[in-house]
Each structure stands twice: as structure tokens, then as C-alpha cells.
DSSP file (Angstrom, degrees, kcal/mol; ACC not computed):
  #  RESIDUE AA STRUCTURE BP1 BP2  ACC     N-H-->O    O-->H-N    N-H-->O    O-->H-N    TCO  KAPPA ALPHA  PHI   PSI    X-CA   Y-CA   Z-CA
    1    1 A M              0   0    0      0, 0.0     9,-2.9     0, 0.0     2,-0.3   0.000 360.0 360.0 360.0 145.0    0.0    0.0    0.0
    2    2 A N  B     -A    9   0A   0      7,-0.3     6,-0.1    10,-0.0    15,-0.0  -0.878 360.0 -99.7-116.9 151.4    1.2    3.5   -0.8
    3    3 A C     >  -     0   0    0      5,-2.7     4,-1.6    -2,-0.3    21,-0.1  -0.466  26.2-140.1 -63.2 131.0    0.6    6.8    1.0
    4    4 A P  T  4 S+     0   0    0      0, 0.0    -1,-0.1     0, 0.0    20,-0.0   0.735  98.3  42.3 -68.9 -19.1   -2.1    8.7   -0.9
    5    5 A K  T  4 S+     0   0    0      3,-0.1    19,-0.0    17,-0.1    -2,-0.0   0.932 131.7  15.2 -91.0 -56.7   -0.2   12.0   -0.3
    6    6 A C  T  4 S-     0   0    0      2,-0.1    -1,-0.0    16,-0.0    -3,-0.0   0.557  89.8-132.9 -99.9  -8.9    3.5   11.3   -0.9
    7    7 A K     <  +     0   0    0     -4,-1.6     3,-0.1     1,-0.2     0, 0.0   0.535  56.2 141.7  71.1   8.6    3.1    7.9   -2.7
    8    8 A N        -     0   0    0      1,-0.1    -5,-2.7    -6,-0.1    -1,-0.2  -0.490  61.7 -92.1 -77.5 152.4    5.8    6.2   -0.5
    9    9 A P  B     +A    2   0A   0      0, 0.0     2,-0.3     0, 0.0    -7,-0.3  -0.404  50.9 174.4 -67.7 137.8    5.2    2.6    0.6
   10   10 A I        -     0   0    0     -9,-2.9     7,-0.1    -2,-0.1     2,-0.1  -0.908  37.0 -87.1-134.3 164.6    3.5    2.2    3.9
   11   11 A E    >   -     0   0    0     -2,-0.3     3,-1.5     1,-0.1    -1,-0.0  -0.372  38.9-116.1 -70.8 152.3    2.2   -0.8    5.9
   12   12 A D  T 3  S+     0   0    0      1,-0.3    -1,-0.1    -2,-0.1   -10,-0.0   0.859 113.7  40.8 -58.9 -38.0   -1.3   -2.0    5.2
   13   13 A N  T 3  S+     0   0    0     13,-0.0    -1,-0.3     2,-0.0    13,-0.1   0.298  86.1 129.9 -96.5  12.7   -2.6   -1.2    8.7
   14   14 A A    <   -     0   0    0     -3,-1.5     3,-0.1     1,-0.1    -4,-0.0  -0.339  35.6-173.9 -68.4 145.0   -0.7    2.2    9.1
   15   15 A T  S    S+     0   0    0      1,-0.3     9,-3.5     8,-0.1     2,-0.4   0.562  75.3  41.4-109.7 -17.0   -2.7    5.2   10.2
   16   16 A I  B    S-B   23   0B   0      7,-0.3     2,-0.4     9,-0.0    -1,-0.3  -0.999  85.7-120.5-131.6 135.0    0.1    7.7    9.8
   17   17 A C     >  -     0   0    0      5,-2.6     4,-1.8    -2,-0.4    -7,-0.1  -0.599  13.4-152.1 -74.9 126.7    2.6    7.8    7.0
   18   18 A E  T  4 S+     0   0    0     -2,-0.4    -1,-0.1     1,-0.2    -8,-0.1   0.643  92.7  49.8 -74.5 -12.6    6.2    7.5    8.3
   19   19 A W  T  4 S+     0   0    0      3,-0.1    -1,-0.2   -11,-0.1    -9,-0.0   0.901 130.5   9.5 -89.2 -50.0    7.5    9.5    5.4
   20   20 A C  T  4 S-     0   0    0      2,-0.1    -2,-0.2   -12,-0.1    -1,-0.0   0.567  91.3-125.6-111.9 -10.5    5.3   12.6    5.3
   21   21 A G     <  +     0   0    0     -4,-1.8     2,-0.1     1,-0.2    -3,-0.1   0.568  56.6 146.8  80.6   7.5    3.3   12.3    8.6
   22   22 A S        -     0   0    0      1,-0.1    -5,-2.6    -6,-0.1    -1,-0.2  -0.467  54.2-104.2 -79.8 152.5    0.0   12.6    7.0
   23   23 A N  B     -B   16   0B   0     -7,-0.2     2,-0.6    -2,-0.1    -7,-0.3  -0.518  29.1-141.1 -70.8 137.2   -3.1   10.7    8.4
   24   24 A I        -     0   0    0     -9,-3.5     2,-0.5    -2,-0.2    -1,-0.0  -0.896   9.4-146.9-102.7 120.4   -4.1    7.7    6.4
   25   25 A K        -     0   0    0     -2,-0.6     2,-0.7     2,-0.0    -9,-0.0  -0.750  12.3-137.2 -86.4 129.1   -7.8    7.2    6.1
   26   26 A I        -     0   0    0     -2,-0.5     2,-1.0   -13,-0.1     3,-0.2  -0.781  12.9-141.1 -88.5 119.5   -8.9    3.6    6.0
   27   27 A E     >  +     0   0    0     -2,-0.7     4,-0.5     1,-0.2    -1,-0.0  -0.694  36.4 157.5 -81.8 102.4  -11.5    3.1    3.4
   28   28 A T  H  >  +     0   0    0     -2,-1.0     4,-2.4     2,-0.1     5,-0.2   0.676  60.3  73.2 -98.4 -19.2  -13.9    0.6    4.9
   29   29 A K  H  > S+     0   0    0      1,-0.2     4,-2.3     2,-0.2     5,-0.2   0.931 100.5  44.2 -62.1 -44.1  -17.0    1.4    2.8
   30   30 A N  H  > S+     0   0    0      1,-0.2     4,-2.5     2,-0.2    -1,-0.2   0.917 113.8  49.7 -67.3 -41.6  -15.5   -0.2   -0.4
   31   31 A S  H  X S+     0   0    0     -4,-0.5     4,-2.4     1,-0.2    -1,-0.2   0.874 110.7  51.2 -66.9 -32.4  -14.3   -3.3    1.5
   32   32 A L  H  X S+     0   0    0     -4,-2.4     4,-2.6     2,-0.2    -1,-0.2   0.921 110.8  47.1 -70.6 -41.0  -17.8   -3.6    3.1
   33   33 A S  H  X S+     0   0    0     -4,-2.3     4,-2.5     2,-0.2    -2,-0.2   0.877 112.4  51.0 -67.0 -34.4  -19.5   -3.4   -0.3
   34   34 A D  H  X S+     0   0    0     -4,-2.5     4,-2.3     2,-0.2    -2,-0.2   0.915 110.5  49.3 -66.5 -39.5  -17.1   -6.0   -1.6
   35   35 A L  H  X S+     0   0    0     -4,-2.4     4,-2.4     2,-0.2    -2,-0.2   0.918 110.7  49.7 -63.8 -42.7  -17.8   -8.2    1.3
   36   36 A N  H  X S+     0   0    0     -4,-2.6     4,-2.9     2,-0.2    -2,-0.2   0.901 109.2  52.0 -62.4 -41.5  -21.5   -7.8    0.7
   37   37 A Q  H  X S+     0   0    0     -4,-2.5     4,-1.6     2,-0.2    -1,-0.2   0.916 110.2  48.8 -59.7 -41.7  -21.1   -8.7   -2.9
   38   38 A E  H  < S+     0   0    0     -4,-2.3     4,-0.4     2,-0.2    -2,-0.2   0.909 112.6  47.9 -63.3 -41.3  -19.2  -11.8   -2.0
   39   39 A L  H >< S+     0   0    0     -4,-2.4     3,-1.7     1,-0.2    -2,-0.2   0.922 109.2  53.5 -63.7 -44.9  -21.9  -12.8    0.6
   40   40 A L  H >< S+     0   0    0     -4,-2.9     3,-1.4     1,-0.3    -1,-0.2   0.817 101.4  59.6 -61.6 -31.5  -24.7  -12.1   -2.0
   41   41 A S  T 3< S+     0   0    0     -4,-1.6     3,-0.3     1,-0.3    -1,-0.3   0.677 102.3  55.3 -69.8 -15.0  -22.9  -14.5   -4.4
   42   42 A M  T X   +     0   0    0     -3,-1.7     3,-2.2    -4,-0.4     7,-0.3   0.071  68.4 123.6-100.8  23.1  -23.3  -17.2   -1.8
   43   43 A S  T <   +     0   0    0     -3,-1.4     3,-0.3     1,-0.3    -1,-0.2   0.740  69.4  58.3 -60.6 -23.1  -27.1  -16.7   -1.5
   44   44 A Q  T 3  S+     0   0    0     -3,-0.3     2,-0.4     1,-0.2    -1,-0.3   0.672 110.3  44.7 -77.6 -16.6  -27.7  -20.4   -2.4
   45   45 A N    <>  +     0   0    0     -3,-2.2     4,-1.9     1,-0.1     3,-0.4  -0.727  62.8 174.2-131.9  83.7  -25.6  -21.5    0.6
   46   46 A K  H  > S+     0   0    0     -2,-0.4     4,-2.6    -3,-0.3     5,-0.2   0.874  79.8  56.0 -56.7 -43.4  -26.4  -19.5    3.7
   47   47 A L  H  > S+     0   0    0      1,-0.2     4,-2.3     2,-0.2    -1,-0.2   0.886 107.8  48.7 -61.8 -39.7  -24.2  -21.5    6.0
   48   48 A A  H  > S+     0   0    0     -3,-0.4     4,-2.6     2,-0.2    -1,-0.2   0.884 110.8  51.4 -65.4 -39.4  -21.2  -20.8    3.9
   49   49 A A  H  X S+     0   0    0     -4,-1.9     4,-2.5    -7,-0.3    -2,-0.2   0.897 110.1  48.7 -65.6 -40.2  -22.0  -17.1    3.8
   50   50 A V  H  X S+     0   0    0     -4,-2.6     4,-2.6     2,-0.2    -2,-0.2   0.939 113.2  46.8 -63.3 -46.9  -22.3  -17.0    7.6
   51   51 A K  H  X S+     0   0    0     -4,-2.3     4,-2.5     2,-0.2     5,-0.2   0.908 112.3  50.9 -60.8 -43.8  -19.0  -18.8    8.0
   52   52 A F  H  X S+     0   0    0     -4,-2.6     4,-2.6     2,-0.2    -2,-0.2   0.927 112.9  44.8 -60.0 -48.0  -17.4  -16.4    5.5
   53   53 A Y  H  X S+     0   0    0     -4,-2.5     4,-2.5     1,-0.2     6,-0.4   0.924 112.4  52.7 -63.0 -43.3  -18.7  -13.3    7.3
   54   54 A H  H  X S+     0   0    0     -4,-2.6     4,-1.9     1,-0.2     5,-0.2   0.906 113.6  42.9 -61.0 -44.1  -17.7  -14.7   10.7
   55   55 A E  H  < S+     0   0    0     -4,-2.5    -1,-0.2     2,-0.2    -2,-0.2   0.898 115.8  47.7 -70.3 -40.2  -14.1  -15.4    9.4
   56   56 A K  H  < S+     0   0    0     -4,-2.6    -2,-0.2    -5,-0.2    -1,-0.2   0.867 125.3  27.5 -70.7 -35.9  -13.7  -12.1    7.6
   57   57 A T  H  < S-     0   0    0     -4,-2.5    -2,-0.2    -5,-0.2    -1,-0.2   0.637  93.4-129.7-105.4 -14.4  -15.0   -9.8   10.4
   58   58 A G     <  +     0   0    0     -4,-1.9    -4,-0.1    -5,-0.4    -3,-0.1   0.622  57.9 145.8  76.6  10.7  -14.2  -11.8   13.5
   59   59 A S        -     0   0    0     -6,-0.4    -1,-0.2    -5,-0.2    -2,-0.1  -0.270  56.1 -90.0 -75.8 166.7  -17.8  -11.3   14.7
   60   60 A G     >  -     0   0    0      1,-0.1     4,-2.3    -3,-0.1     5,-0.2  -0.298  37.0-109.1 -71.9 163.1  -19.7  -14.0   16.7
   61   61 A L  H  > S+     0   0    0      2,-0.2     4,-2.9     1,-0.2     5,-0.2   0.896 118.7  51.3 -63.5 -41.3  -21.7  -16.6   14.9
   62   62 A K  H  > S+     0   0    0      2,-0.2     4,-2.8     1,-0.2    -1,-0.2   0.921 111.6  47.2 -62.6 -44.2  -25.0  -15.1   16.0
   63   63 A Q  H  > S+     0   0    0      2,-0.2     4,-2.4     1,-0.2    -1,-0.2   0.892 113.0  49.5 -65.3 -38.4  -24.0  -11.6   14.8
   64   64 A A  H  X S+     0   0    0     -4,-2.3     4,-2.6     2,-0.2    -2,-0.2   0.920 112.2  47.9 -66.1 -43.5  -22.8  -13.2   11.5
   65   65 A K  H  X S+     0   0    0     -4,-2.9     4,-2.9     2,-0.2    -2,-0.2   0.942 113.0  47.9 -61.4 -47.2  -26.1  -15.1   11.0
   66   66 A D  H  X S+     0   0    0     -4,-2.8     4,-2.5     1,-0.2    -2,-0.2   0.905 112.3  49.3 -60.8 -41.6  -28.1  -12.0   11.8
   67   67 A Y  H  X S+     0   0    0     -4,-2.4     4,-2.7     2,-0.2    -1,-0.2   0.944 113.7  45.6 -63.8 -47.4  -26.1   -9.9    9.4
   68   68 A V  H  X S+     0   0    0     -4,-2.6     4,-3.0     1,-0.2     5,-0.3   0.933 112.1  52.0 -62.0 -45.3  -26.4  -12.5    6.6
   69   69 A D  H  X S+     0   0    0     -4,-2.9     4,-2.7     1,-0.2    14,-0.3   0.931 112.7  44.8 -55.8 -48.0  -30.2  -12.9    7.2
   70   70 A N  H  X S+     0   0    0     -4,-2.5     4,-2.1     2,-0.2    -1,-0.2   0.888 113.8  49.8 -64.1 -40.8  -30.7   -9.1    7.0
   71   71 A L  H  X S+     0   0    0     -4,-2.7     4,-2.0     2,-0.2    -2,-0.2   0.932 114.1  44.2 -65.0 -45.1  -28.6   -8.8    3.9
   72   72 A F  H  X S+     0   0    0     -4,-3.0     4,-2.7     1,-0.2    -2,-0.2   0.925 113.3  51.0 -65.3 -44.3  -30.4  -11.6    2.1
   73   73 A A  H  < S+     0   0    0     -4,-2.7    -1,-0.2    -5,-0.3    -2,-0.2   0.875 111.7  48.1 -62.8 -35.4  -33.8  -10.4    3.2
   74   74 A K  H  < S+     0   0    0     -4,-2.1    -1,-0.2    -5,-0.2    -2,-0.2   0.875 121.3  34.9 -70.5 -38.3  -33.0   -6.9    1.9
   75   75 A N  H  < S+     0   0    0     -4,-2.0    -2,-0.2     1,-0.2    -1,-0.2   0.661 128.4  33.4 -93.5 -17.7  -31.7   -8.1   -1.5
   76   76 A F    >X  +     0   0    0     -4,-2.7     4,-1.4    -5,-0.2     3,-1.0  -0.469  67.3 157.3-131.6  61.2  -34.0  -11.0   -2.0
   77   77 A P  T 34 S+     0   0    0      0, 0.0    -1,-0.1     0, 0.0    -2,-0.1   0.786  74.7  48.8 -63.5 -27.0  -37.3   -9.9   -0.5
   78   78 A N  T 34 S+     0   0    0      1,-0.2     3,-0.1    -3,-0.1     8,-0.1   0.694 120.4  34.4 -84.4 -19.4  -39.4  -12.3   -2.5
   79   79 A N  T <4 S+     0   0    0     -3,-1.0     7,-1.0     1,-0.2     2,-0.4   0.478 113.6  55.3-113.2  -3.9  -37.3  -15.4   -1.9
   80   80 A Y  E  <  +C   85   0C   0     -4,-1.4     2,-0.5     5,-0.2     5,-0.2  -0.969  52.7 179.3-141.6 119.2  -36.1  -14.9    1.6
   81   81 A I  E >  S-C   84   0C   0      3,-2.7     3,-2.1    -2,-0.4    -3,-0.0  -0.959  70.2 -35.9-126.4 113.7  -38.1  -14.4    4.8
   82   82 A Q  T 3  S-     0   0    0     -2,-0.5    -1,-0.1     1,-0.3   -12,-0.1   0.846 122.8 -42.2  42.0  53.3  -36.3  -14.0    8.2
   83   83 A G  T 3  S+     0   0    0    -14,-0.3     2,-0.4     1,-0.2    -1,-0.3   0.440 122.1  96.5  83.6   0.5  -33.6  -16.5    7.6
   84   84 A N  E <  S-C   81   0C   0     -3,-2.1    -3,-2.7   -15,-0.1     2,-0.2  -0.971  70.2-128.7-122.9 136.0  -35.8  -19.1    5.9
   85   85 A K  E     -C   80   0C   0     -2,-0.4    -5,-0.2    -5,-0.2     2,-0.1  -0.537  47.7 -87.9 -72.8 149.5  -36.3  -19.6    2.2
   86   86 A K        -     0   0    0     -7,-1.0    -1,-0.1    -2,-0.2     2,-0.0  -0.387  52.4-140.0 -59.2 131.5  -39.9  -19.8    1.3
   87   87 A G        -     0   0    0      1,-0.2    -1,-0.1    -2,-0.1    -3,-0.0  -0.214   9.5-108.5 -90.6 179.5  -41.1  -23.4    1.7
   88   88 A G        -     0   0    0     -2,-0.0     3,-0.3     1,-0.0    -1,-0.2   0.206  48.3 -79.1 -86.3-150.6  -43.4  -25.5   -0.4
   89   89 A C  S  > S+     0   0    0      1,-0.2     4,-2.2     2,-0.1     5,-0.2  -0.031  83.5 121.5-111.1  29.0  -46.8  -26.7    0.5
   90   90 A F  H  > S+     0   0    0      1,-0.2     4,-2.3     2,-0.2    -1,-0.2   0.903  76.3  51.2 -59.3 -42.7  -45.9  -29.6    2.8
   91   91 A S  H  > S+     0   0    0     -3,-0.3     4,-2.4     1,-0.2    -1,-0.2   0.864 109.2  50.2 -65.8 -35.5  -47.9  -28.0    5.7
   92   92 A I  H  > S+     0   0    0      2,-0.2     4,-2.5     1,-0.2    -1,-0.2   0.919 110.6  48.9 -67.8 -41.4  -51.0  -27.6    3.6
   93   93 A I  H  X S+     0   0    0     -4,-2.2     4,-2.3     2,-0.2    -2,-0.2   0.892 111.7  50.5 -62.7 -39.1  -50.9  -31.2    2.4
   94   94 A L  H  X S+     0   0    0     -4,-2.3     4,-2.4     2,-0.2    -2,-0.2   0.921 110.1  49.5 -64.8 -44.1  -50.4  -32.3    6.1
   95   95 A I  H  X S+     0   0    0     -4,-2.4     4,-2.7     1,-0.2    -2,-0.2   0.927 112.1  48.3 -61.7 -45.2  -53.4  -30.2    7.2
   96   96 A L  H  X S+     0   0    0     -4,-2.5     4,-2.3     2,-0.2    -1,-0.2   0.885 110.6  51.0 -62.4 -38.9  -55.6  -31.7    4.4
   97   97 A F  H  X S+     0   0    0     -4,-2.3     4,-2.3     2,-0.2    -1,-0.2   0.924 111.9  46.4 -64.3 -45.0  -54.5  -35.2    5.2
   98   98 A I  H  X S+     0   0    0     -4,-2.4     4,-2.4     2,-0.2    -2,-0.2   0.902 112.8  49.9 -65.5 -40.5  -55.4  -34.7    8.9
   99   99 A A  H  X S+     0   0    0     -4,-2.7     4,-2.3     1,-0.2    -2,-0.2   0.896 111.6  49.1 -65.8 -37.6  -58.7  -33.1    8.1
  100  100 A G  H  X S+     0   0    0     -4,-2.3     4,-2.0    -5,-0.2    -2,-0.2   0.892 111.5  48.7 -67.3 -38.4  -59.5  -36.0    5.7
  101  101 A T  H  X S+     0   0    0     -4,-2.3     4,-2.2     2,-0.2    -2,-0.2   0.914 112.6  47.7 -66.7 -43.2  -58.6  -38.6    8.3
  102  102 A V  H  X S+     0   0    0     -4,-2.4     4,-2.4     1,-0.2    -2,-0.2   0.920 112.4  49.6 -61.6 -44.4  -60.8  -36.8   11.0
  103  103 A A  H  X S+     0   0    0     -4,-2.3     4,-2.3     1,-0.2    -1,-0.2   0.864 110.4  51.1 -65.4 -35.9  -63.7  -36.6    8.5
  104  104 A S  H  X S+     0   0    0     -4,-2.0     4,-2.0     2,-0.2    -1,-0.2   0.890 110.7  48.0 -66.9 -40.0  -63.3  -40.3    7.7
  105  105 A V  H  X S+     0   0    0     -4,-2.2     4,-1.4     2,-0.2    -2,-0.2   0.915 112.9  47.5 -66.3 -45.2  -63.3  -41.3   11.4
  106  106 A I  H  X S+     0   0    0     -4,-2.4     4,-1.8     1,-0.2     3,-0.3   0.920 111.1  51.7 -63.2 -45.5  -66.4  -39.2   12.1
  107  107 A T  H  X S+     0   0    0     -4,-2.3     4,-2.5     1,-0.2    -1,-0.2   0.886 106.3  54.0 -58.6 -42.5  -68.2  -40.6    9.1
  108  108 A S  H  < S+     0   0    0     -4,-2.0    -1,-0.2     1,-0.2    -2,-0.2   0.827 108.8  49.5 -66.0 -30.0  -67.5  -44.2   10.1
  109  109 A F  H  < S+     0   0    0     -4,-1.4    -1,-0.2    -3,-0.3    -2,-0.2   0.862 112.8  47.0 -72.8 -36.6  -69.0  -43.5   13.6
  110  110 A I  H  <        0   0    0     -4,-1.8    -2,-0.2     1,-0.2    -1,-0.2   0.896 360.0 360.0 -73.6 -39.7  -72.1  -42.0   12.1
  111  111 A L     <        0   0    0     -4,-2.5    -1,-0.2    -5,-0.2    -2,-0.2   0.463 360.0 360.0 -89.7 360.0  -72.8  -44.7    9.5
């Protein structure tokens, strides 16, 4: 990395240039958007995205999961609801099966 003012080489985590003494501003906005882009590319594998965010930021797993959930929900509102992908119709089929079974039992008692 080079100093933006004097262009001399400096360490990556330096906050002050040892050559000219100017303050070095760390650009986190671009790295955050790059991180978000990388996470969004992992939208098919939420677990991998959570692990990736956890490793890159050093955050806890709960914070990483919450961040990924919010990011996916904001960017994929029709396909992603509070950490869960929209499911199929298994619960509707189960309800209809139970209702049919109950109706069959009641009918057998009446007839």
C-alpha cells in the first residue's frame, strides 16, 4: 500500500505515513460493499455465507447469522423471509391429510 499524499510505501494497517506524517484514512466502505457482494454471491448456501462473514469480520456466529439474514432479506425480499427460504406446500398437504382422516373417522361412527 502507498501513502495517498506522498506515494511512498507504507504498511497496510498504518494510520500515519512514516515519510510525510499525513493521516491515512482507512476506506472501509468499499471493503464492506465488496464483502456484501461476496456474501450475496453465496445466496444459495447461507451456512457458507455466515461462516465467511464470521471469518472475515471476527464477529460472533449469532451476529454473522443476523447480518447475513438481514442482507439476504433486503436483497432477495421475494425469496427470503427472516432467515428461511420460502417453503413448499408440505404443511397444507399435512393439514388436508389430517382433516380427511378426521372426517373419515367421524363418518365411520355416524354410518
